[in-house]
N, C-alpha and C positions, 0 to 999 in steps of 0.2 A: 436446563436451568432457566428460571424465570426471575429476572431482575428488572427494576426500574432505575435508570441512571441517566445522567446527562453527560454530554461530551466535556472532557476536561481540556480546555485549550489555554496554553500559557499566554500571558500578556506579552505583546510584542515589545513593550517597554523593557522587559527583563530578558529579552533574547540576546545572546552573544552575537557580536558582529566581527567574525574572524576572517581576515583576508577577503574583503568584499569583492564580488565578481558580478558585474552588472549584467542585466538581462540582454543588453545589446551585445556585450562581449561574448556572452554564452551563446547567443544566436549565431554569431560569427563562427564560434568554435564548432557548433553543431553543423554549420554549413560546410566547414572544412571536413568534418567527420563524414558527411554524406558523400563527399568527393573521394573518400578513401584515405585521407591523411590521418596518420597516427596522432593522437592527442594525449597530453599528460592528464593525470588525475587532478581535478580542480575542485577546491572547496568553494561552495557558493554562499551567497548571502543567506542569512537565516532570519525570517523566512525568505524563500526565493520565489520570484514571480517570473515565469517564462515569458518572453516577449510576445505580446498580443494575447496572452491567456486570460481567462476569466477565473483563475484560481491561483492560490499560492501553495508552495510546498514547504512544510516544516519538518525537520528531522527530529526524531524522538529517541530517547534511550531509557533503559530501566523499565520497560513496559512489562506488565504481567502477561505472559503468553495467553493467547486466545481472547481474554476479555479486553486486552490492550488498554488497561487503565493503570494508574499509579506511575506513569512515566513522566519524563521531564524533557523539555527542550534545552535546558541549561547545559552548556558544554558540548552540545551536539551541533552538527552542521550537515546540510545536504552536500553531496559530492556528485561528480559526473565523470564518466570514463574510467572508473577504477578497473573493472573486469572486462568491459567492452565499450566501444565508442557509443555514446548516446544513452548509456545506462545510468540512472540516478540512484545513488545509494546513501548511506548514512556514515558519517564520521562521528565516533562516540569517544567519551573519556573512559579509559579502562580503570581497573581497581587501583592502579598506581597513578592515576591522574594524567595519563598520557593519551593524546589524541590518536585514535586508531581508525584508519580508513577501512570501511566495511560496506556491506550492502544491507539488505533486510534479512535478518536471521537471528538465531539464538546465540547468546554468548554468556560466559560466566562473569557475573557482575560482582562476585565476592573475592576477597583476598584469599579465601580458602577454596581451592578448586572443587567444583561440583556442589557447592553449598547453595548458591543462588543463581538459577537460570533465568535470564531476562531476554527480552526481545528488543531489537531496534525496530524502528518503524518510520514510515513517511505518512504525514497527515496532509491530505488534500482539502483545502478550505476554499469553497467557491465564493465569489464576490456577491452572489445572490443565489436564491434557490433555483435549482435546475431540475429538469425532469429526469426520472430514472429510465425513461424510454430510450433505448439505444445507448445508454451510458455504460462505458467500459473503460478498463485500464489495460494497456499492453505491458506485459511483464516478461522478463527474460532471464535466462541462465539457470534453468532447472536441470539441465542435462538429460532431458527426456525427449521422446519422439512419439510418433503416432501409435506405436505398438505398446507404449508404456501403460501400465495398469494402475500405478500409484506413484506418489512421491518417493524418491530414493531415500531410505533412512540415513544414509551417509551424507546427504545433501541438505535439502531444506524443504519445508512444507508451508504453504501460505495460509494466512488467515486475513480476514477483513472485518472491520467494524464500520457500519454505515450509519450516518446521522441525518436526521430530518430537520424540520423547522426549529429554530432556536437551539440547535445542537442536540436535540433529543435523540437518544440512541435507538435506532430502529432494530438493530440486531448485531450480534457477534456471530460470525460464520467461520467454522473450523474448516480444515482441509476436507474432512468427511462430508460436511455440508456442501462445500463447493462441488465435490464429486457427485453427491446425490442429486443436486439440483442442475447438473450438467452446465455449470456456470463457467467452466474453463474449456477453451477450445484451442487446438494447436493452429497457429498461423503459419509457422515454418519451423522445420527441425534444424535449419541452418540458414539464418539470414545472411545475405551476401555482404552486408555492411557490419552488422553486429558480430557475425561469426559465431552465433549461438542460437539456441532455440528460443522462439518468441511465442507467447500465449496471450489470448484474449480472455480477460476476466469480465464477465457480463454482470453488472450490478442488478439489472432488471430481472435476471434469472433468480436472484436471491430475495429481492424485496418486491418484485412485481413491476409492471410497466407504468403504474400510475402513482408513483411516490414522488414527493418533493424531497430533494436531497440538498443538504447544505455542505456535506463533505464526507470523507471516509478516511480511515486509517488502515494502512497495510502493515502487517506484522508477520510473525512466524509462529507455527504451531509446535507443540512438544511431541505430537504424534502424527503419523500420516493417516490416510484414510482407512487403512486396515488395522490401525491401532499400534503399529510398531513405533517404538521410541526413537525420536530423532536425535542425531548427533549434536553435541555441544563441544566446541563451537560449530555453527553451521558453515557450510559452503554456501554463501548467501545468494539471494536473487535480487533483481533490480527492476525499478520502474522505468519504462521507456516513454510512455505517453498516456494522456487521459483523452478519451474520445467521446464525442457527443456533448452533453452538457448544455442542451438547449434550455432556455428560460422556462421555468414552470409556469403554468397557467393559474392565475389567482382570480377567481370570479369577483364581480362587483357585488356589493352588499345586496342581499335579497335575491340574487340570481339563482337559477336552478342548474347552472352548469356544474358538471362534475369537476372536482378539484383533482389535479394530478398530485395526490398526496397519500402518504402512508405515515405521516410524520408525527403530529402532536400526540404526546403521551403514549407513544408506542411501547410495547413490551419488548425486551430483549428476548429473542428466541434463539437459544444456542442448542443446536441439535447435533449430537455426535452419532453419525450413522456409519456403518461399515458397508462400503460399496467397492467394487473392484475396477472401476474405470476412472483413471485420472484425466484422461484426454477428453476429446469432444464426444458429443452424442452422435 
């Protein structure tokens, strides 16, 4: 599919502020987490800025799977520690208007079961343009290991939309795309703190190493890499960390330097390909 679109980012003035949880308090919580102390699920500020980070995290609901558009931040909140310590997920409003603690995955957004499948998501918005070189996200809880060949249809399959300068959409990448581009690699099948599998999702494998990135949105796919339909509701996955994010080089006017850019006016390239390796290359 070829589409030209811009990132839809909700105004912070309209974002709900439920049970505010400061970055300092969250940092302390994660410090206790790293020492092995159990922690309760916490709803974070919307948007949430991790202590010392150059990005914010906004929870989204009602996203169209794969293209990750049409969603809203209204009623949603980031959470942490739901399924494992240090994992960031999404709390969303269900069809009955009740706040539901969840991660990143598919859910039924209709009062009639099976009518409207939507995805929750986490949007990462950088405070300034960063280079795609070495940029990655650590994700967890796919219940996979080094011998896995694809996302488990009963679990969850990841998608990512990546944005360039001024929020221009560089591309929507399905699970099949992530597999085909060898963008996901297994870090550990059982992290000693998280007690789950952790994966590195490399953005530069998807958009190249010379792109300017303003942010990205993580969501869930309706199919795995082999085309199998994914379960609704998902057994969701979670964001653990954003890695890299060095400032992008912007040349002085008239200079001949190469810009670390794939950004302005880029086409969405959504390629569904069937490959049989979910794990690392």
